[in-house]
N, C-alpha and C positions, 0 to 999 in steps of 0.2 A: 606489128604482128597481129593476126586475127585473134578475136576472143576465143577462149576455150569453148568446146562444144562436144556434144555427143548425139547420136541418133537413137530413137526409140523405134524398134521394129517388132513385128510379130511374125516370125517365120518358123517353119518346121522342116527339119531335114527329111526330104522326100524319100531318100534311100533308106533311112532308119525306119520310116513308116512302112515301106515296102518289105523290109526284112521282118518287121514285127508281124505284118499280114501273112507272109509266107510261113513263119513259125506257127502262127495261130491256125492256119489252114492245115498244116502238117499235124498239129496236135488234135484238131477236130477229126481228121481222118483216122487217127489211131485210137482215140479214147472210146472206151466201151459205152459210156452213157450217150454218145452221139451216133452209135451204130443204128442203121435203118431209120434215121430221122430226116435224111436228105439235107442235112446241115452243110452249108458252104459259106465261104467268105472270099470275095474276090473284088478286084478293081472293076469299076464301071465308069470309064472315062477318068475324071479326076476325083470321083467319089468311091467309097467302099460300099459294096452291097452285101448284105447278110441275108441268107435265106435258110428256112428250116420248116419243119412240120408244124410247129406251134409257136406262139408268141413267147412262151417260157424258154424254149430252145433257142430262139433268136436272141433273147436277153442273155442266155448262158454263153452263146458264141461271142456276143459283145463283151462280156466279162473276160473271156479268154483273150480277146484282142486287146482289151485295156491292160490286162496284166503284162502282155508282151510289150506294149508301148511304154509302160512305166519302167520295166527292166531296161529299156533302151534309152531312157531319159527324155521321152517325149511327154510334155505336160498334157493331161487329159482335158484341160480347158480348150485345147486346139480342136477337140472333137465337137461337132454340132450334129445332133440328131433328135428325132422326136420319138414317138412310140411306134412299136412294130405294127405294120398294116397287113390286113389279109391280102393275099396275092392270088386269089382264085383257087378253087379246090380246097385242099386241106393244108395249104402252105401260108406262111407269113414271111414278110420281108421288111428290112430296115435299111435305109440309106443313110450313111454317115459321111458328113462333109469334113474335110480337113481344112481348118481356117488358115489362110495365108494373108498376111498384110493386116493393116488396121483400117477398119471401116471409117467413113467420114464422121458418123455420129460418135463413135468411140474416140476418135482423134480429137474431136472438139471437146469431149468430156475430159480427156487427159490434159489438154491445153488449159481448160478452164480451172482444173484442180491445181495445176502448176501456178497459174496467175493468182488464184485465191489463197493457197496455203504455202506456196514456195517462197524462197527468199526474194527480196526486192532486186530488180535489175536483171531478172532472168526472162529471156524471150523464148517462146515455143512457136515454131513455124511448121505448119502442116505441109509436107512435100509428098504428094501422091499417097502412097499407103504407109508412110512413116512420118515421124516427127523429128525435127532438128531442134535441139535445146541448146541455147548459148547464153553465156553470161561472162562477167568480168573475172570472177574467181572460181578456181577449180573446187574449192570447198563448197561453194553454193551449188555447183553441179552435183557434187556427191550428196548433198542434202536433198536435192530433187530426186536422185536415184533412190535414196532411202525412203522418201515420201511415197514414191510410186510403187516400191516393192511392198509397202504396207497396205496400199489401196488395192481394191479388187475391181477390175474392169471386165471380168469374165473372158479375158483373152490372155494368152501367155505373152509377157513382154520381155524382150531382150534389149540390152543397152550396148550399142556397138559404136565403132568409129570415135572412141573417146580421145580427144586431143586437147 
């Protein structure tokens, strides 16, 4: 029989993000403090684009969006954005990326941490945008999961396919 293993992934439920975005757009359209500011939030391809009359309003729209994401169980670590940028005239905009998958540098850092601090006999293999961790004992795999939950890699980690 094969050794016990599990996969480390970083995925976000796109439908839940879409629901949160729609809720945020509805709230922005109805709230008094957003009246006449030209504030909007919408998909722009695979990214979320926030526009408003000022940088402070853009940040306020982002906060509303983040509140909706938290209520739907989406970790805020999945959001990647910078500072609001002037968008010509008297408007500002912000592009927010929703992280999917584990980048190569993060995957290497996770594998290195497993090798350095994890139990002996555990292997971590990078497979595309996820990692496969295997070992002889299920207890060792659970120790690795506990180790990674305590570590901070600036991305949300999920542990799937545990066998």
